[in-house]
N, C-alpha and C positions, 0 to 999 in steps of 0.2 A: 504494500500500500504506500502510495506516494502523496505527500502533502506539498502543495505549491502555493506560494504567496502571490496569487494572481491578482490582477486589478479587480476582477469580479469578486473574489473572496474578500479583498480589502474593503471594497466599497460596501458590500453586504454587511460584513461584521462591524465595521466602523459605524455605519448608519444605525444598526440595531443596538449597539452597546457603547460605542466610543472607546478609544484606546485605554483610558484609565480603568474602565470597568473590565475590559478584556484582561489586562494585566492583573487586576485585583482578583478576578475569577480564577486565574491560574494559581495565585498565591493562596486563595481560600479553598482550592481544590473543588470548585463548583462544577459538579459533574454535568449539569445541564449546559452551561456555557462551554465547557471543554468539549462536550460531545458536539455542540453546534460548530465550534471551530474546526473540529476534525471533519465533520460532514461537509462543511462549506469549502474547505481547502483541499479536500481529497479529489483526485482525478477520477477515481472509481468509487462512486457513492455506495454501491452495493457492498464492496469490500469494507468500507468504513462502517456501514450499518451492521455488517456481520461481526466485525471486531467488537463494536460497542454492545451488541446483543450477547456476545459470548461472555461478557462481564457480569451478566445477571446472576445473582446469588453467590457471587465470589467476593472476597475482600478487595476493596478498591485501592488500598494504599500502595500495593506494588505497581498497579497501573499508573496512579498519580505520580509516583516517583520516576517511572520510566518516561512519562510524557511531559513532565513539568518543564524541563530545560528545552527540549526540541520545540514545544509549542510556544514558549517564550521567545525563542529565536525566530520562529515563523511569524509571530505577531510583530516583532521588530522589523521584519522584512516587508511588512505592509507599508512601511514608511520608506521614502526615498533615501537611499544611502547617502550620507553627507559627503560633500566634496571637501577633502582636507585642505585644498587650496582656496576654497571660497572665503570671501571676506564676510564678516558678520553682517547680517541684515539689519537695517535700521527701519525697514518698512513695516507696514501693517501685516499682522499674521493672517495667513490664508486658512479658511476652514478646510478640513479634510475633504468634505464632499465637493467643494469647489476645486480643490487640487486634483482630485480623482476625475472630475468632469473635464478639467483642462488636459489631463494626461490622455483621456479617451479621445478627446477632440484632436489632440496632437498626433496620436497614433493613427487615427482613421483619416484625418484631414491632411496634415503636413507630411506625414510619413507614408500615407497611402495604404496602410494596413487594413485588412478586412476587420469588421467588428469582432469576429470570433478571435482573430489573432490579437487584437487589442485587449479583449477581456482575459485572454489566457496568458498574457505577458505580465511580468511583475512591474510594479511602479518604477523600480530602478532600471529595468531593461528599457522601458519606454523613454525614460529620461536620458539614459546613456545613448540610445539610438538617435534621439533628437540632437544631442550634443555632437554626436559623430557626423550627422548629416549637415547641421547648420552652424556648428561651433558653439562656444559657451557664452557668446554675447560680448566677449571682451574684444574690442576693436584693436587690431594690431597696428602700431604706429607705422607710418610710411617712412622708410629708411631715408629717402631723399629729403623729406620735410624735416625729419629729426636732425640730419646733418646741417641743414640751413639754420634751424633754430639754435643749434649748439654753437655754430659759427657766430651768431648774433648775440650769444650769451643768454639765450632764452632756454626755457624748459624744452628738452629735445622731443618730448612726447606731446607737446602742445600742438593742436591741429588748427593752424591759422586759416587754412582754406575752409575748414568746417565752420569756424567762427564767422568768416565773411559770408558764407552761405546762410547761416542762421540770421545774421544781421539783415541781409537782403530780404529774407523771407519775412522777418518781423516788419521791416520798413514797407514791404509790399502788402501788408495786411493779411497775409496767408496764414 
C-alpha cells in the first residue's frame, strides 16, 4: 500500500481538518482522522480499507506506533517544501485553499497538465515544475548594464532601462 501526498489529498484533508488538527490527531492517536488520512492519501483505496478493517478487535497501539512518524511526514509533504535560498516573506499569508487552487491552476493552465495529472502531483512537484519551466521570478541582471553601472560607480544590478520604462509608463498614464 502506497500513500502519496497528492494535491487532491492535501486539498481534501486540509479543507476538512486544517493542518493543526491533522497534526494534533496524529499526536492524540485519533483513529478516525488517521484512518481518513490513510484512505484519502492511498492510491489503492481498497487496500487501505482492508488494512484498516483488519485492525478491528486488535490492540491499536502497535498500529499507532508504526504509522505515527510516516503519517506525520506525509502531512508535512502536503505543504510546499521550503526553498532554502528564499528570502523571508514580508507579504500577507496565503490561505491553504487559495494556495492549492493556485497550484491546480498553474499545473493545468501554465504547465498544460491534465486535471488528473495535477490532482495526482504533490504540491512540491507542481511548484518545482513551475520553477523549472518559468524560473523562480528572480530577474537576472544584464551583464552589459551591470558593467556600465559599475563603471559609473553605481549599483551594478540597478536596471536603468527598466526605471526609464517605468517612468515613461507612469508619465503616459498607463
